[in-house]
C-alpha positions as semicolon CSV with decimal commas, in nm:
position;residue;x (nm);y (nm);z (nm)
1;M;-2,350;-3,197;3,177
2;S;-1,972;-3,248;3,172
3;E;-1,713;-2,969;3,221
4;R;-1,721;-2,906;2,846
5;S;-2,009;-2,931;2,602
6;D;-2,081;-2,860;2,239
7;L;-2,255;-2,536;2,153
8;L;-2,493;-2,465;1,866
9;I;-2,580;-2,111;1,761
10;E;-2,827;-2,066;1,476
11;I;-2,982;-1,745;1,346
12;G;-3,287;-1,826;1,130
13;T;-3,375;-1,553;0,881
14;E;-3,550;-1,471;0,560
15;E;-3,339;-1,537;0,250
16;L;-2,990;-1,391;0,295
17;P;-2,799;-1,209;0,015
18;P;-2,645;-1,498;-0,183
19;K;-2,319;-1,327;-0,277
20;A;-2,255;-1,231;0,086
21;L;-2,349;-1,563;0,245
22;T;-2,002;-1,715;0,290
23;T;-1,859;-1,381;0,400
24;L;-2,126;-1,352;0,669
25;R;-2,072;-1,713;0,775
26;D;-1,695;-1,675;0,807
27;A;-1,723;-1,345;0,992
28;F;-1,983;-1,493;1,228
29;V;-1,781;-1,800;1,323
30;D;-1,468;-1,586;1,363
31;G;-1,651;-1,336;1,584
32;V;-1,800;-1,608;1,804
33;R;-1,466;-1,787;1,840
34;R;-1,281;-1,468;1,932
35;G;-1,556;-1,368;2,175
36;L;-1,541;-1,702;2,353
37;E;-1,163;-1,689;2,370
38;A;-1,173;-1,339;2,516
39;A;-1,421;-1,462;2,778
40;G;-1,193;-1,750;2,876
41;L;-1,416;-2,007;2,707
42;A;-1,197;-2,110;2,415
43;P;-1,364;-2,395;2,222
44;A;-1,181;-2,705;2,103
45;G;-1,315;-2,648;1,752
46;A;-1,553;-2,426;1,554
47;R;-1,739;-2,480;1,229
48;G;-1,939;-2,225;1,034
49;L;-2,256;-2,335;0,854
50;A;-2,476;-2,139;0,616
51;A;-2,782;-2,185;0,396
52;P;-3,017;-1,929;0,241
53;R;-3,227;-1,897;0,559
54;R;-2,971;-1,956;0,831
55;L;-2,630;-1,873;0,972
56;A;-2,499;-2,119;1,226
57;V;-2,189;-2,197;1,429
58;L;-2,125;-2,543;1,570
59;L;-1,859;-2,538;1,842
60;Q;-1,697;-2,838;2,006
61;G;-1,576;-2,858;2,363
62;V;-1,685;-2,522;2,505
63;P;-1,600;-2,492;2,881
64;L;-1,912;-2,466;3,096
65;R;-1,746;-2,217;3,331
66;Q;-1,463;-1,971;3,324
67;A;-1,161;-2,073;3,529
68;D;-1,134;-1,916;3,875
69;R;-0,892;-1,623;3,868
70;P;-0,661;-1,515;4,153
71;M;-0,698;-1,139;4,184
72;E;-0,459;-0,891;4,345
73;R;-0,541;-0,528;4,411
74;R;-0,274;-0,299;4,551
75;G;-0,367;-0,028;4,799
76;P;-0,179;0,253;4,973
77;A;0,178;0,222;5,097
78;V;0,206;0,081;5,450
79;Q;0,373;0,405;5,559
80;A;0,061;0,597;5,457
81;A;-0,182;0,329;5,576
82;F;-0,099;0,350;5,950
83;D;-0,019;0,637;6,184
84;A;0,261;0,651;6,440
85;E;0,057;0,443;6,686
86;G;-0,015;0,178;6,424
87;R;-0,378;0,274;6,379
88;P;-0,528;0,252;6,028
89;T;-0,548;0,584;5,848
90;R;-0,841;0,696;5,636
91;A;-0,649;0,575;5,330
92;A;-0,631;0,220;5,467
93;E;-0,992;0,218;5,583
94;G;-1,116;0,355;5,251
95;F;-0,920;0,093;5,057
96;A;-1,051;-0,190;5,277
97;R;-1,405;-0,062;5,245
98;S;-1,378;-0,052;4,864
99;C;-1,266;-0,415;4,873
100;G;-1,552;-0,517;5,104
101;V;-1,326;-0,638;5,386
102;A;-1,178;-0,513;5,715
103;V;-0,830;-0,360;5,732
104;A;-0,719;-0,664;5,929
105;D;-0,800;-0,885;5,631
106;L;-0,556;-0,701;5,401
107;E;-0,211;-0,842;5,334
108;R;0,124;-0,673;5,291
109;M;0,336;-0,684;4,979
110;E;0,708;-0,609;4,984
111;T;0,863;-0,447;4,675
112;D;1,195;-0,281;4,599
113;K;1,010;0,050;4,645
114;G;0,869;-0,035;4,986
115;A;0,575;-0,217;5,148
116;W;0,214;-0,184;5,032
117;L;-0,124;-0,302;5,146
118;V;-0,276;-0,554;4,907
119;Y;-0,609;-0,733;4,882
120;R;-0,585;-1,086;4,742
121;H;-0,881;-1,305;4,661
122;V;-1,002;-1,561;4,410
123;E;-1,270;-1,448;4,169
124;P;-1,487;-1,745;4,074
125;G;-1,543;-1,798;3,703
126;R;-1,884;-1,719;3,559
127;A;-2,105;-1,978;3,394
128;A;-2,074;-2,001;3,016
129;Q;-2,448;-1,970;2,965
130;D;-2,437;-1,625;3,129
131;L;-2,163;-1,506;2,893
132;I;-2,259;-1,665;2,561
133;P;-2,554;-1,433;2,477
134;D;-2,326;-1,129;2,489
135;V;-2,065;-1,312;2,280
136;V;-2,328;-1,390;2,016
137;A;-2,462;-1,034;2,020
138;G;-2,110;-0,896;1,977
139;A;-2,036;-1,131;1,687
140;L;-2,362;-1,035;1,513
141;A;-2,294;-0,664;1,563
142;G;-1,951;-0,706;1,404
143;L;-2,072;-0,870;1,082
144;P;-1,980;-0,684;0,760
145;I;-2,332;-0,567;0,674
146;P;-2,330;-0,240;0,474
147;K;-2,696;-0,165;0,541
148;R;-2,907;-0,321;0,818
149;M;-3,286;-0,340;0,811
150;R;-3,559;-0,333;1,073
151;W;-3,879;-0,535;1,076
152;G;-4,197;-0,544;1,277
153;D;-4,228;-0,295;1,561
154;G;-3,900;-0,384;1,737
155;D;-3,563;-0,209;1,738
156;A;-3,357;-0,507;1,623
157;E;-3,152;-0,458;1,306
158;F;-2,998;-0,724;1,084
159;V;-2,928;-0,798;0,720
160;R;-3,266;-0,974;0,695
161;P;-3,558;-1,025;0,938
162;V;-3,488;-1,292;1,201
163;H;-3,756;-1,554;1,273
164;W;-3,591;-1,798;1,511
165;V;-3,274;-1,839;1,718
166;V;-3,116;-2,155;1,856
167;L;-2,876;-2,137;2,152
168;L;-2,807;-2,492;2,265
169;L;-2,525;-2,571;2,510
170;G;-2,508;-2,945;2,549
171;D;-2,870;-3,050;2,606
172;R;-2,977;-2,719;2,758
173;V;-3,123;-2,410;2,594
174;I;-2,951;-2,086;2,696
175;P;-3,223;-1,837;2,792
176;A;-3,160;-1,519;2,594
177;T;-3,316;-1,271;2,352
178;I;-3,112;-1,227;2,036
179;L;-3,214;-0,968;1,775
180;G;-3,554;-0,943;1,938
181;V;-3,618;-1,321;1,926
182;Q;-3,632;-1,554;2,226
183;A;-3,371;-1,828;2,183
184;G;-3,488;-2,189;2,186
185;G;-3,386;-2,541;2,095
186;E;-3,589;-2,580;1,774
187;T;-3,463;-2,518;1,423
188;R;-3,674;-2,497;1,105
189;G;-3,660;-2,715;0,799
190;H;-3,709;-2,636;0,430
191;R;-3,961;-2,359;0,363
192;F;-4,184;-2,598;0,160
193;H;-4,076;-2,952;0,247
194;H;-4,072;-2,910;0,627
195;P;-4,173;-2,566;0,755
196;E;-4,260;-2,705;1,101
197;P;-4,019;-2,670;1,397
198;L;-3,757;-2,942;1,440
199;P;-3,655;-3,000;1,806
200;L;-3,286;-3,066;1,870
201;A;-3,168;-3,280;2,160
202;A;-2,802;-3,179;2,125
203;P;-2,581;-2,967;1,894
204;A;-2,451;-3,283;1,722
205;D;-2,807;-3,352;1,599
206;Y;-2,821;-3,030;1,399
207;L;-2,687;-3,142;1,061
208;P;-2,842;-3,492;1,049
209;V;-3,184;-3,370;1,168
210;L;-3,191;-3,092;0,909
211;E;-3,086;-3,323;0,628
212;Q;-3,293;-3,631;0,715
213;R;-3,611;-3,461;0,834
214;G;-3,589;-3,098;0,729
215;H;-3,471;-3,129;0,366
216;V;-3,188;-2,881;0,433
217;L;-2,816;-2,925;0,365
218;A;-2,679;-2,665;0,605
219;D;-2,310;-2,721;0,528
220;F;-2,221;-2,483;0,243
221;E;-1,926;-2,685;0,110
222;A;-2,117;-3,015;0,122
223;R;-2,413;-2,856;-0,056
224;R;-2,182;-2,712;-0,323
225;E;-2,031;-3,054;-0,393
226;V;-2,378;-3,208;-0,419
227;I;-2,469;-2,944;-0,677
228;R;-2,146;-2,997;-0,870
229;T;-2,200;-3,373;-0,880
230;Q;-2,564;-3,341;-0,989
231;V;-2,475;-3,086;-1,261
232;E;-2,195;-3,299;-1,401
233;R;-2,417;-3,607;-1,401
234;A;-2,699;-3,422;-1,582
235;A;-2,457;-3,287;-1,844
236;A;-2,321;-3,637;-1,904
237;E;-2,675;-3,762;-1,959
238;A;-2,708;-3,499;-2,233
239;G;-2,384;-3,618;-2,394
240;G;-2,175;-3,318;-2,295
241;R;-2,001;-3,155;-2,002
242;A;-2,115;-2,870;-1,784
243;V;-1,946;-2,530;-1,768
244;V;-1,917;-2,482;-1,392
245;E;-1,774;-2,140;-1,306
246;P;-1,672;-2,124;-0,938
247;E;-1,848;-1,791;-0,876
248;L;-2,174;-1,916;-1,025
249;L;-2,148;-2,243;-0,832
250;D;-2,106;-2,047;-0,507
251;E;-2,398;-1,820;-0,588
252;V;-2,631;-2,108;-0,673
253;T;-2,520;-2,288;-0,356
254;A;-2,622;-1,980;-0,161
255;L;-2,966;-1,977;-0,325
256;V;-3,086;-2,329;-0,244
257;E;-3,122;-2,546;0,067
258;W;-3,217;-2,872;-0,104
259;P;-3,060;-2,879;-0,453
260;V;-3,220;-3,077;-0,735
261;A;-3,058;-3,052;-1,082
262;V;-3,295;-3,023;-1,378
263;L;-3,178;-3,065;-1,738
264;G;-3,345;-2,826;-1,982
265;H;-3,326;-2,774;-2,358
266;F;-3,361;-2,487;-2,607
267;D;-3,411;-2,451;-2,983
268;A;-3,091;-2,539;-3,171
269;R;-3,142;-2,240;-3,402
270;F;-3,017;-2,013;-3,125
271;L;-2,672;-2,173;-3,159
272;E;-2,622;-1,942;-3,460
273;V;-2,582;-1,659;-3,206
274;P;-2,228;-1,626;-3,059
275;Q;-2,218;-1,870;-2,773
276;E;-2,066;-1,613;-2,536
277;A;-2,394;-1,419;-2,550
278;L;-2,603;-1,728;-2,479
279;I;-2,373;-1,843;-2,201
280;S;-2,374;-1,495;-2,050
281;T;-2,750;-1,478;-2,025
282;M;-2,768;-1,833;-1,891
283;Q;-2,512;-1,772;-1,620
284;D;-2,573;-1,409;-1,525
285;N;-2,948;-1,376;-1,567
286;Q;-3,083;-1,725;-1,506
287;K;-2,809;-1,886;-1,292
288;Y;-2,806;-2,184;-1,531
289;F;-2,507;-2,409;-1,605
290;P;-2,441;-2,432;-1,983
291;V;-2,354;-2,763;-2,148
292;V;-2,077;-2,789;-2,410
293;D;-1,935;-3,072;-2,619
294;D;-1,579;-3,206;-2,607
295;A;-1,461;-2,924;-2,834
296;G;-1,610;-2,659;-2,606
297;R;-1,900;-2,578;-2,841
298;L;-2,230;-2,492;-2,678
299;M;-2,499;-2,759;-2,695
300;P;-2,877;-2,684;-2,688
301;H;-2,903;-2,779;-2,319
302;F;-2,876;-2,611;-1,981
303;I;-2,894;-2,723;-1,619
304;T;-3,085;-2,536;-1,352
305;I;-3,085;-2,609;-0,980
306;S;-3,430;-2,626;-0,824
307;N;-3,475;-2,566;-0,452
308;V;-3,770;-2,807;-0,446
309;D;-3,774;-3,182;-0,490
310;S;-4,082;-3,165;-0,709
311;R;-4,291;-3,466;-0,803
312;E;-4,348;-3,294;-1,137
313;L;-3,996;-3,216;-1,254
314;E;-4,118;-3,199;-1,611
315;R;-4,319;-2,888;-1,527
316;V;-4,012;-2,733;-1,360
317;R;-3,813;-2,806;-1,678
318;E;-4,081;-2,661;-1,904
319;G;-4,108;-2,348;-1,692
320;N;-3,735;-2,278;-1,718
321;E;-3,737;-2,347;-2,091
322;R;-4,017;-2,091;-2,135
323;V;-3,815;-1,833;-1,942
324;I;-3,493;-1,875;-2,143
325;R;-3,661;-1,867;-2,486
326;P;-3,741;-1,491;-2,502
327;R;-3,397;-1,401;-2,366
328;F;-3,230;-1,601;-2,643
329;A;-3,467;-1,446;-2,894
330;D;-3,352;-1,101;-2,781
331;A;-2,987;-1,200;-2,823
332;E;-3,066;-1,336;-3,169
333;F;-3,234;-1,005;-3,263
334;F;-2,938;-0,798;-3,140
335;W;-2,696;-1,021;-3,330
336;N;-2,888;-0,988;-3,656
337;Q;-2,942;-0,613;-3,623
338;D;-2,582;-0,532;-3,531
339;R;-2,447;-0,711;-3,839
340;K;-2,651;-0,487;-4,069
341;R;-2,392;-0,209;-4,037
342;P;-2,010;-0,221;-4,024
343;L;-1,838;-0,189;-3,689
344;E;-1,651;0,122;-3,800
345;S;-1,980;0,306;-3,855
346;H;-2,013;0,336;-3,477
347;L;-1,694;0,545;-3,448
348;E;-1,865;0,880;-3,494
349;G;-2,124;0,787;-3,233
350;L;-1,846;0,771;-2,974
351;R;-1,831;1,152;-2,989
352;Q;-2,154;1,151;-2,789
353;V;-2,032;0,908;-2,520
354;V;-1,844;1,072;-2,231
355;F;-1,544;0,877;-2,103
356;Q;-1,486;1,124;-1,820
357;Q;-1,604;1,481;-1,811
358;K;-1,255;1,635;-1,791
359;L;-1,097;1,378;-2,023
360;G;-1,348;1,400;-2,306
361;T;-1,545;1,141;-2,496
362;L;-1,470;0,785;-2,598
363;Y;-1,390;0,927;-2,941
364;D;-1,122;1,146;-2,781
365;K;-0,988;0,847;-2,592
366;T;-0,978;0,644;-2,915
367;Q;-0,766;0,914;-3,080
368;R;-0,521;0,921;-2,787
369;V;-0,499;0,541;-2,773
370;T;-0,437;0,523;-3,149
371;A;-0,146;0,769;-3,129
372;L;0,011;0,588;-2,833
373;A;-0,044;0,246;-2,993
374;E;0,138;0,362;-3,309
375;H;0,439;0,461;-3,099
376;L;0,433;0,127;-2,912
377;A;0,412;-0,063;-3,240
378;G;0,726;0,112;-3,361
379;A;0,910;0,042;-3,036
380;L;0,820;-0,327;-3,042
381;G;0,835;-0,391;-3,414
382;A;0,465;-0,477;-3,423
383;P;0,281;-0,447;-3,757
384;A;0,170;-0,084;-3,778
385;D;-0,143;-0,121;-3,993
386;P;-0,322;-0,384;-3,776
387;V;-0,231;-0,190;-3,462
388;R;-0,367;0,136;-3,606
389;R;-0,683;-0,035;-3,730
390;A;-0,745;-0,219;-3,402
391;A;-0,700;0,101;-3,202
392;R;-0,944;0,286;-3,429
393;L;-1,210;0,016;-3,383
394;S;-1,132;-0,058;-3,017
395;K;-1,441;0,105;-2,860
396;C;-1,688;0,078;-3,149
397;D;-1,864;-0,232;-3,018
398;L;-1,971;-0,034;-2,710
399;Q;-2,233;0,123;-2,938
400;T;-2,382;-0,207;-3,052
401;L;-2,716;-0,343;-2,928
402;M;-2,557;-0,663;-2,801
403;V;-2,297;-0,492;-2,583
404;Y;-2,552;-0,237;-2,462
405;E;-2,758;-0,531;-2,329
406;F;-2,465;-0,752;-2,224
407;T;-2,188;-0,513;-2,116
408;E;-1,963;-0,801;-2,014
409;L;-1,936;-0,892;-2,383
410;Q;-1,738;-0,579;-2,476
411;G;-1,444;-0,686;-2,687
412;V;-1,590;-1,031;-2,747
413;M;-1,858;-0,889;-2,977
414;G;-1,604;-0,654;-3,127
415;R;-1,413;-0,961;-3,246
416;Y;-1,725;-1,121;-3,394
417;Y;-1,838;-0,806;-3,574
418;A;-1,486;-0,732;-3,703
419;L;-1,458;-1,081;-3,852
420;H;-1,804;-1,040;-4,007
421;D;-1,680;-0,717;-4,168
422;G;-1,377;-0,893;-4,312
423;E;-1,119;-0,734;-4,084
424;P;-0,785;-0,919;-4,046
425;E;-0,775;-1,190;-3,781
426;A;-0,508;-1,000;-3,580
427;V;-0,730;-0,691;-3,565
428;A;-1,039;-0,884;-3,459
429;R;-0,846;-1,078;-3,195
430;A;-0,697;-0,758;-3,052
431;L;-1,042;-0,607;-3,005
432;E;-1,120;-0,886;-2,761
433;E;-0,777;-0,920;-2,606
434;Q;-0,739;-0,548;-2,527
435;Y;-0,927;-0,625;-2,203
436;L;-0,685;-0,901;-2,098
437;P;-0,591;-0,966;-1,825
438;R;-0,931;-0,900;-1,669
439;Q;-0,834;-1,023;-1,321
440;A;-0,547;-1,186;-1,134
441;G;-0,431;-1,503;-1,301
442;D;-0,610;-1,425;-1,628
443;A;-0,444;-1,487;-1,965
444;L;-0,251;-1,212;-2,146
445;P;-0,305;-1,090;-2,504
446;S;-0,164;-1,356;-2,735
447;D;0,027;-1,137;-2,982
448;T;0,190;-0,795;-3,006
449;V;-0,114;-0,628;-3,166
450;G;-0,332;-0,717;-2,868
451;Q;-0,052;-0,636;-2,622
452;V;0,001;-0,292;-2,774
453;L;-0,370;-0,208;-2,765
454;A;-0,407;-0,336;-2,407
455;L;-0,110;-0,125;-2,293
456;A;-0,216;0,191;-2,475
457;D;-0,571;0,179;-2,338
458;R;-0,460;0,128;-1,978
459;L;-0,178;0,383;-1,988
460;D;-0,417;0,646;-2,123
461;T;-0,662;0,577;-1,842
462;L;-0,398;0,577;-1,568
463;T;-0,234;0,905;-1,669
464;G;-0,565;1,080;-1,733
465;I;-0,743;0,979;-1,415
466;F;-0,442;1,060;-1,195
467;A;-0,403;1,396;-1,370
468;I;-0,754;1,503;-1,271
469;G;-0,704;1,394;-0,910
470;L;-0,921;1,082;-0,905
471;K;-0,663;0,827;-0,796
472;P;-0,793;0,528;-0,594
473;S;-0,850;0,581;-0,224
474;G;-0,915;0,301;0,023
475;T;-1,143;0,046;-0,138
476;K;-1,281;0,297;-0,392
477;D;-1,145;0,246;-0,742
478;P;-1,429;0,329;-0,985
479;F;-1,202;0,337;-1,290
480;G;-1,031;0,006;-1,209
481;L;-0,685;0,165;-1,186
482;R;-0,541;-0,109;-0,965
483;R;-0,641;-0,368;-1,221
484;A;-0,516;-0,148;-1,506
485;A;-0,178;-0,092;-1,342
486;L;-0,128;-0,460;-1,269
487;G;-0,235;-0,544;-1,625
488;V;0,032;-0,315;-1,770
489;L;0,300;-0,461;-1,543
490;R;0,203;-0,821;-1,617
491;I;0,208;-0,763;-1,994
492;L;0,548;-0,590;-1,982
493;V;0,702;-0,856;-1,756
494;E;0,535;-1,179;-1,861
495;A;0,525;-1,103;-2,234
496;G;0,892;-1,001;-2,218
497;L;0,851;-0,646;-2,352
498;P;1,166;-0,435;-2,283
499;L;0,987;-0,101;-2,257
500;D;1,062;0,181;-2,015
501;L;0,756;0,243;-1,797
502;E;0,842;0,603;-1,719
503;D;0,883;0,680;-2,089
504;L;0,550;0,510;-2,167
505;L;0,372;0,717;-1,904
506;Q;0,526;1,038;-2,035
507;R;0,414;0,958;-2,388
508;A;0,064;0,866;-2,270
509;A;0,042;1,187;-2,067
510;A;0,149;1,394;-2,368
511;Q;-0,161;1,277;-2,560
512;H;-0,400;1,443;-2,314
513;D;-0,532;1,794;-2,350
514;P;-0,274;2,043;-2,207
515;V;-0,547;2,179;-1,977
516;V;-0,532;1,850;-1,785
517;S;-0,156;1,883;-1,713
518;A;-0,110;1,506;-1,730
519;P;0,274;1,512;-1,755
520;A;0,288;1,654;-1,401
521;A;0,108;1,343;-1,273
522;V;0,357;1,095;-1,421
523;P;0,580;1,064;-1,107
524;Q;0,270;0,989;-0,900
525;V;0,145;0,729;-1,148
526;L;0,491;0,568;-1,163
527;E;0,506;0,545;-0,783
528;Y;0,157;0,397;-0,773
529;M;0,248;0,133;-1,030
530;L;0,565;0,038;-0,847
531;E;0,352;-0,025;-0,538
532;R;0,138;-0,257;-0,748
533;L;0,459;-0,427;-0,857
534;R;0,543;-0,484;-0,490
535;A;0,208;-0,661;-0,446
536;Y;0,270;-0,860;-0,766
537;Y;0,591;-1,004;-0,622
538;Q;0,446;-1,062;-0,277
539;D;0,177;-1,277;-0,437
540;R;0,457;-1,481;-0,593
541;G;0,640;-1,538;-0,265
542;I;0,918;-1,282;-0,320
543;R;1,030;-1,132;0,011
544;P;0,973;-0,756;0,052
545;E;1,342;-0,687;0,115
546;V;1,431;-0,841;-0,223
547;F;1,186;-0,603;-0,392
548;E;1,325;-0,309;-0,192
549;A;1,685;-0,400;-0,282
550;V;1,600;-0,375;-0,650
551;R;1,375;-0,072;-0,620
552;A;1,656;0,118;-0,446
553;V;1,852;0,135;-0,774
554;H;1,545;0,273;-0,962
555;P;1,511;0,053;-1,271
556;T;1,215;0,178;-1,476
557;R;1,182;-0,109;-1,724
558;P;0,957;-0,370;-1,555
559;L;1,116;-0,655;-1,751
560;D;1,460;-0,542;-1,633
561;F;1,322;-0,500;-1,281
562;D;1,197;-0,859;-1,294
563;R;1,534;-0,995;-1,407
564;R;1,702;-0,817;-1,118
565;V;1,447;-0,955;-0,870
566;R;1,504;-1,307;-1,000
567;A;1,881;-1,257;-0,976
568;V;1,868;-1,131;-0,616
569;E;1,631;-1,412;-0,522
570;H;1,881;-1,662;-0,666
571;F;2,171;-1,483;-0,497
572;R;2,001;-1,530;-0,159
573;T;2,033;-1,908;-0,202
574;L;2,413;-1,893;-0,235
575;P;2,623;-1,975;0,074
576;Q;2,815;-1,647;0,035
577;A;2,501;-1,432;0,023
578;E;2,454;-1,355;0,392
579;A;2,815;-1,248;0,449
580;L;2,825;-1,037;0,133
581;A;2,495;-0,869;0,220
582;A;2,634;-0,785;0,564
583;A;2,955;-0,654;0,407
584;H;2,759;-0,444;0,161
585;K;2,562;-0,297;0,450
586;R;2,890;-0,212;0,624
587;I;3,025;-0,054;0,306
588;H;2,702;0,142;0,264
589;N;2,732;0,281;0,618
590;I;3,097;0,379;0,565
591;L;3,035;0,554;0,235
592;R;2,733;0,736;0,373
593;K;2,950;0,905;0,636
594;V;3,202;1,035;0,386
595;E;3,173;1,410;0,342
596;G;3,191;1,555;-0,006
597;E;3,241;1,361;-0,327
598;L;3,338;0,997;-0,294
599;P;3,683;0,912;-0,432
600;A;3,639;0,684;-0,734
601;V;3,988;0,598;-0,858
602;V;4,204;0,341;-0,677
603;D;4,581;0,397;-0,680
604;P;4,742;0,049;-0,666
605;A;5,060;0,206;-0,527
606;L;4,876;0,310;-0,212
607;L;4,745;-0,038;-0,136
608;A;4,965;-0,107;0,168
609;E;4,801;-0,412;0,327
610;P;4,803;-0,763;0,168
611;A;4,425;-0,795;0,227
612;E;4,342;-0,477;0,034
613;Q;4,586;-0,575;-0,241
614;A;4,412;-0,915;-0,270
615;L;4,065;-0,758;-0,282
616;H;4,173;-0,510;-0,549
617;A;4,334;-0,783;-0,758
618;R;4,028;-1,004;-0,736
619;L;3,800;-0,712;-0,819
620;E;4,010;-0,618;-1,122
621;A;4,006;-0,979;-1,242
622;L;3,626;-0,997;-1,218
623;Q;3,547;-0,647;-1,344
624;G;3,547;-0,722;-1,716
625;E;3,352;-1,047;-1,690
626;V;3,090;-0,909;-1,451
627;T;3,046;-0,584;-1,642
628;A;2,982;-0,776;-1,964
629;Q;2,724;-0,995;-1,789
630;L;2,544;-0,698;-1,635
631;D;2,550;-0,499;-1,959
632;G;2,384;-0,798;-2,124
633;G;2,116;-0,821;-1,856
634;D;2,256;-1,142;-1,703
635;Y;2,214;-1,018;-1,348
636;S;2,203;-1,365;-1,200
637;G;2,534;-1,458;-1,363
638;G;2,688;-1,130;-1,252
639;L;2,586;-1,171;-0,888
640;T;2,699;-1,533;-0,887
641;A;3,040;-1,423;-1,014
642;L;3,058;-1,146;-0,751
643;A;2,987;-1,404;-0,480
644;A;3,349;-1,514;-0,527
645;L;3,450;-1,190;-0,352
646;R;3,327;-1,309;-0,017
647;E;3,666;-1,429;0,116
648;P;3,873;-1,125;0,010
649;V;3,598;-0,893;0,138
650;D;3,590;-1,071;0,477
651;A;3,972;-1,058;0,495
652;F;3,970;-0,688;0,407
653;F;3,738;-0,597;0,693
654;D;3,927;-0,825;0,935
655;Q;4,273;-0,689;0,855
656;V;4,238;-0,337;0,715
657;M;4,152;-0,014;0,895
658;V;3,948;0,178;0,640
659;M;3,945;0,511;0,820
660;A;4,324;0,533;0,847
661;E;4,487;0,850;0,985
662;D;4,675;0,900;0,659
663;P;4,423;1,080;0,430
664;A;4,571;0,929;0,114
665;L;4,540;0,573;0,246
666;R;4,190;0,644;0,375
667;D;4,067;0,790;0,045
668;N;4,222;0,505;-0,149
669;R;4,046;0,246;0,065
670;I;3,718;0,434;0,036
671;A;3,763;0,440;-0,341
672;L;3,816;0,062;-0,338
673;L;3,495;0,010;-0,138
674;N;3,310;0,256;-0,362
675;Q;3,421;0,060;-0,668
676;L;3,302;-0,264;-0,511
677;A;2,966;-0,116;-0,404
678;A;2,912;0,036;-0,749
679;L;2,949;-0,306;-0,908
680;F;2,686;-0,462;-0,680
681;L;2,459;-0,159;-0,726
682;R;2,453;-0,233;-1,097
683;V;2,200;-0,499;-0,990
684;A;2,050;-0,403;-0,654
685;D;2,125;-0,253;-0,315
686;L;2,223;-0,569;-0,128
687;S;2,256;-0,376;0,197
688;R;1,876;-0,399;0,221
689;L;1,887;-0,779;0,248
690;P;1,878;-0,928;0,599
């Protein structure tokens, strides 16, 4: 073997949890790479591989030995190491003995604090094959596995039972026992197509041997693209296009080793059922890919991915068609039964459904949301009747058979049932859109009725849950408050709604039972939401100091906050920005040291120096224009205009002594700086910019 070789690590298991497969793969390759680097065996490259029955890491250019390391161990001071006659003391002899050498073999090291005995030697590097088993064991122990299982009569624990292990360094097997299994140089193929062992001559053989002989595509990304291509081709054969959701594609990829797409069909009568229900059961229950036409309407076809290249694909197709038929029949039954009574008839039933023990039932929540929505409608000029009606019906579909069976269809079925009952289009649409945005990047409600309902529902939840002390902690967020907070902020900012968040929270809190004391929780909720706003801007590439500069002046209208952030972000691009930010920081430090109330009025007669006269004149000339811009919310225009102050500000600090001995001059100059700072603070605290 050469000085470097490729390394293959494979852990062969029973079927791994599909939704955790890529997480386990990535954590495994990262753990192995870091372990090798820590051992001085940094590879030239590393690639993680994963299939339902295996986790593998393929590493290129792993050193076969650690580098030799010069070692230096300092002993006692020379003064303490030898007596007056120059004989070694016990300290010197003990140190030499601990190093395994004679005192005569020790060297001396001179430092600025004196001379010391020192033992220098070269520690030879260890062979990689002696270190790799511990690296692998450490990487496996560090995998994010919430609950490990045992099997057989051994003590090994892993996410699933382990049946084989491959540790192949170049053309040699590393002798080791991993998770109770003796490592070897043989992998396993497909459970049905090639269950026999497959010997590997070298790590580079792994992927081609598995694919060509073992009927296994071990590369997750390559397997996913094969599935995507097969699904799209099958849909085209049916005259439509496949609905390929990324999450479903990943899950199916994690379920199969040798994907084979099979086109199935179902009775066209089921298309009378809302297609969301059919698509939901296909995707969530059966892991099928639906087929739609060019207009996005569901067609009577589906695509399933078989893990077997069967010689009787027709039987595979028929089996899947038999499975989907009763599920669609159930959806059809729910749809027909639910339409036999109006949506509003479910309202009273919400009295029996607890939202949260201390916050009452869903009926109570509906009443609170309705009151808050009516206020929001007035503030935004939204039509009051549709808002009131939508709020009243907002949770009724939770009592329907369809939503009871398919909880993910809440809101969607509300829209269908509302339209069936003859409710206005705006009301029906709001019932669905109250849940928007569902996740990051999702669409917002399309009109003010939906926006009002979405805001009212989330604000009620946020204030109530915080009031009873159940705010999110760590990764635990059972009421989805992070998502709710971000949803409120996105609607206010991106839909351009000029509402005061603090006022909204106070009004939402006032709707709760006085026993809950929700108004007292408003400051905490506001702080929490502002932290979500920080994350919102970080995701959009806004630097933290820009957010902090705006937050320092405490704007409570998110839309206004956003305009200020955009203005400061633009200001940072101006050539004058850095100098003005530095000047503002200097002004901030000066004003902070002033005791008592800051002087606010500038007396032009006391402006003695030309530089302070010029700054005052320029400030007076800009004051009216900038104030009008800031009053109108044109923060970007205001800051751009204020950028013209850079030269007179620089001249002022170069030529004027602010803290003059004459108290009148000093107070007048402080008043001038205070006036300047106040104008900038109308937008943000620029002293927080770098």
